[in-house]
N, C-alpha and C positions, 0 to 999 in steps of 0.2 A: 127598681125600674128607673129611678131617677139619680140617686147618689152613689149606688152600687154596693152599700153595706148589706150584710146579710141580716135579715130582721127575724128574730125569734118570737115565741109566744111570750105573752105578758106574763109577769109573776102572778101566781095564784090561779093560773089557767083561764084567765078572762079572754074575751075575743079582741084581737088586735086588727084594727083597720087602717093603719098608717105607719110610716117609718118614724121611729123615735128621734132620728137624726135630723132629716130634712123636712119632716112632717108631711111628706106627699103620700098620696094614696093611688089607687087604681079604680077606675070606673068599672065595676063589674056588676053592681046590683041596681035594679030598678026600684024594688022594694027590698029592705034589709034582709039579706040572706038568701035571695031568690036567684042569684048569678045569672040574671036575664038581660043585663046590658050588653048590647053588641059592640058598643064603642071601644071599650077596653083602654080608653085614653088615660093620661096622667091627670090626677086630681091634685091641684096645688092648694096648700092652705092660704087662704085670703083674708082671714080675719079670726077673731075669737069673740064668741058670744057667751052669755051666762044663761042657764037654764034652772029654774027653781029646784027642780027635782034631781037633774043630772050633773049639775055643777058646770064647770067651764067647758065650753064646746069649740072645736075648731070648725071653721067654716071652709068647706072644700069646694073648688070649682073646677070642672073638667076642661081642659085646654083644647080638647077636640070638639065637644058638643055643647059646653056651657052649662051642663047639669050642675046643680048646687046641692049639697048634703052637708048636714052638721053631724059631727062625730065627737065623742067625748075625748077630752085631753087625757091621755095615759100618764100614770104616775112616773114613768121612766122617759118621757119626752124631754128633750134637752131644752133647758131654760133659755139658752141664748136664741134658739130658734124659735121658741114661743114668743120671746120679746121682739124679735125682728117681724114676726107676723103681726103682732100688736101694734108695732110702730109703723110699718110700710105697707102691710097687707099684702 
């Protein structure tokens, strides 16, 4: 939706919720997995948090409605993109 690359599933069959290149997502859920969000806006990564059980989490904010959600950093996320988010948000 943002950078145009084709995004495949995560290794080992895990759920993917953002692009490994630009780290953007799409606002589709109100609650995880419900697909109930009507907005469908672009979710940009705005920060990185740490969760004691889940590890590093990307903080996504919808550019259309302002909704905020945290998602796990994926093992194949581009390091340079993660560093940019950590530095500039």
